[in-house]
C-alpha angles and dihedrals in degrees: 000000000000120000123208105176113129126225112248123236115269089027121240108247140167137155095248133027120189123198106217137014105229133110096308094048092051089052089050097049094044092049091048088057100038098044106024104024082227122152103164095108132113123201119205115201122181091203125074095245144032123257104080108210095007089058093046098044107066100137121135112288095013108162146145120270094196119079110262091239088073097032091070131086113259091230094046108043110182123223091180100076111126098199142016093251103031125202119256092256093059091048093050091050091053092048094048089049092052090046090052094047089060098040095247097144094061089054093050127095109198132207087030125132123205099209101170144003131201128196116224106209095187096056099028088236136127117226107208120199118214139185125202105225094206104047099019089236113155124201143151132251122197121216142163095220128036117198125186116208101163091113130208100288100056107114119060114233111226111180119237100239124173113256095014089135095055096060113123099206136058125299129190143162118232092239089054097043114179107214090190092073114096117216103181110125093353130134106246132194116200115193114197137034110213125115091298097054090044088058097042099047100065090042099055100027094084093053105038123086090229134349122202116186119197109206122200102188142004129259140192106249111191129189115275125244092204122144137149121254113250121225088256095055091046091050093051092047092049100043103028109061093182091055090051093052091043091052091048093048095050092050088047091054089050091053095045087053085058091060090066089067088066094066134097099236123119090243091055091050091050092051093049089050090056092045090051092053092049100046090039088057089049092051092049093051097050105036129069110266091235091065100046094095088051095046112035112081126225091205124089122278114256091031084108127020108277122245117235108218099241128222115283085039122250096209090049090053093059088073091068112114089229095056123088126185121195134169096193107127118252113250099180149336115241133191091269105034148307124320118204135201088261090067094250121135112208112203117231139179095183130028117202117194110212088172103129126228138310103259105163094069099056113181088359094132089059121066101218117181126184134185111342093012093284111161118229091238090053088052091053093049088059092045092055095248147347109319146129142205105266087352088284117071140034130208120252090031103089117202094006121128135176120213113211086002131157118344093003091118116114129200096201113038147017126318088212089075091054090049092051092046094053094044089051091046095050091049093047091055094043097042091106089055090051092052095042095246092114137030102202144005130187134162117256114258091233092054092044093052091045095050094048092049093050091049093048090050091050090051093049092067097039125096089257091071100023101040096091097242129125103235130189090225098060125069107242095211100044103019091231111155113204096168115054129070111221099207133060124281088242089063092047089052091056092041089056096042096057120049118213098219093184086070091056139077112211127183109209120205087222093052098260120149134229119283097045093110092061090042093051092047093054088048089053093050092052095047089048090052092047092049091049091049091049097049089044093054088047087055097250100120110027098214123142106254091226090052090047093052090046093048094051095039092056093050090046091050089051092049094048091046093051097035100050109014113117091210117076094192 
């Protein structure tokens, strides 16, 4: 792809450019300010507001399916949540407040698309090519560090169904909801049956004339643990910080327990079997008997992300006389409705696509080229599939990081934790560039390939790949899984906290080589232990020497394990 935008005079420059202004970008901007006191960052957002997915998804019933205690930034816990699984509007309000607290809106340029980026190897700079979506103006922005915060669920997936352009009524994807479309009394065709469709159906069923839902696959739909926070609970979370932290920690432990169900051990398989029996019983109890064979999966639970039956309930809404469920495949869309393989034409005034996002073409809408003009798509073709070192960086693309990038998806806990982890990691690695001590950083090709291969090997034995389901996050032909993280979020936290400098090439402005970060940290640990020992012997600390050695030894052991171990699990 050729790029023709010109550089303005004087050129637009900053140390950091971030693509997107959603959850990951807010985490990045806040962490830059909290930990580094750094403000030289510009965010480019193609939409007209901050918030990412929670700005885009405003369909009826849109809500979080992760408890609010985990769906909050660690540095900005929120005592104003009104319920365990809050609606989208409440989440967006929270995100906008955090963004304002860290002055992110003033650093954001809206309605601007990043369509290309080129690495300049002679100057250690990225040239970022931008297009103003209002005026059509194109220009270039220079930066030292380029960060993608567009996430994995950015581009709506609208299925290419024959005759779609001939439909006489209204069509919309749930991530592009048109609030001007009136649904009262209308015949509505809802295509899809994931979390989004489960949230929409009970909200619109009471008002539409008739709702026909076309399902493509089955899902485990478990009873919700939803409840509203009472005034007492909200008071405690606001005025008793320890209670808030304990609440968050206990929910985190419960979520981490869920990770164990993803494994290949006999214990994991037995627990999944028990869960399947429990959830199957619930589905049979709530849904009409005529739909049991269409709804209840024959694959293992946790193979796909489970659906929490929302409030009001999705399964219960299927009992309504104006709701029809069908698994007949769609053959075509006509002027008047949707025709299936059974030969039935289902009349429709409105078609709603609850068909998720295009995940197999990650970053395909941005032409990013690293050293030697290599495109990131060509890089991934050579790698075998979309992947990244520690889910964040790729070789041959210096000073480039992806927040909530490949394989950061989690089947058991909050994506906000992964957003924070990747933002923290990117900044730890690039801290020397922020301070001016280095001009470039990039993972070694061997380290990247080794990491990605280990990750894919771990996924190949996990329930994500062996559970018997057809999942949107796994390539059907190759089995390559570019979405899910095979280990726990605790593991990812540690992997992002400690940088394995031997896996990185760093060009220092003073001529230092890679690996000095690890050596310096080891020296600091040793000096700290010696200082503590000296003051202790002098009577200034009062810690038992044996306990002091044990304390330092454990932490040193953890550091060495995480810093130099070749096995991330």
